[in-house]
N, C-alpha and C positions, 0 to 999 in steps of 0.2 A: 807637376801633377795637377790635373784639373780637380775641381771640387773646392771645398773650403774647409778650413781648420775649425773644428768644433771641440768644445770641452764642457764638462760638467764639473762643478766644484767637488773636490775630494779633500780628505783631512790634511794631507801634506802639500797639496797644490802642485805636485810634481808629475802627475800623470794625466793624459788626455787620450781621447779616441779621435782618429782622423779617418774620414771616409776613404776606403781603398778603391780606387778607380783604375789604377795602372801599376804595373811592376816593370821597372826598367824601361819605361816609356811605351809599354805594350798593354793595350786594354786586356783585362782578364775578368773572369767570373768565378764565383765559388759555387760548388755543388754541395749541398742543395742550394739552389738559387736564393738569393736574399742579400740583405746588406752585409757588408764586411768592413772591418775597421783595422787600421794599423795601430798597434800599441805605441803611443807616444810618450816621451819623457820631456819635461819642461824644467828649466832652471831659470829663475828670475834674478836679476841683479848680479850676474857672474862678472867679477872684475878680472880683466886681463888686458894684455896688449895685443890687439888683433891687427892693427896697422901701426907701424912705427911713427908715422907722421901724426897720428891721433893720440899717441901715448896711451896710458891706461884708461879704459872706459868701463862702464857698467852696462852689461847687455843682457837681454832676455834671450835665452837660447832654447832651441827645440830640436829633438832628434827622434828618429824611429828606433825602437828596440829591434835588434836583429837576432838571427839564429842561423844554423846551417841550412842550406837550401834543400827543398824537396826535389823530386825528379824533374818536375816541370820547370821550376825556376833555375835549377842547375844548368840546364841547356842554354840559358840566357845569361845567368849571373852565377858562376860557380863558387864564389866565395861566401855569399850570405844571402838571406832573404829577410824581408821585414816580418816581424811577428804579426800574424793576421788573426784577428778575433772574429769568429763567425756565428757564435751563439749569444743570444741576449744575456745569458748568465755570465759569459765571459766579459762582455762589455761592462756590465755593472760591477763585476768583481775587480776588473782592472782599475776602475775609477775609485772604488771605495774600500777594498779589502787591504789588509796589511801585506807587505811584500812577501812574508813567509807563506801566505796563502796563495799568492798569484805567481810566484816564481816559476811554477810548473807550466805556465802559459808561454814561457820563452822556449818555444819548440816549433819546428816546421810543421805545416799542415801535412796530413798523410798524403803520400803519392796518389795522384788521380783526383785530388780535391779541386785543383785549379784547372781551368781550361782557357785557351787563347780565344779571344772574341775577335772576329773579323771586323775591321773598321769599314763602315759604309763609304762607298764612294769613289 
């Protein structure tokens, strides 16, 4: 995914917002047009064996929160889509509010909210 990972501090340091540029490798836009972010989850210092030759390691891990796909994403990825935050109030809430307040953000965008953007060239 092009772009860069960004985060703002939050009380439990486990959530971040990541600029949404593509879904399943395809450029997309949100309507109304404007910035959109994937809801990210971060875990620092997770201890596990990821490679047998390395043994147990301590790793910083990151993932996108997912939900069932809406109509546009289901055509490309029928299992799930990333949780996409399109309103500034959602961005701030995801970073700062308790889970009980933001759990409702784990939902697909309404059908018709996303559109495929043609790649120049």
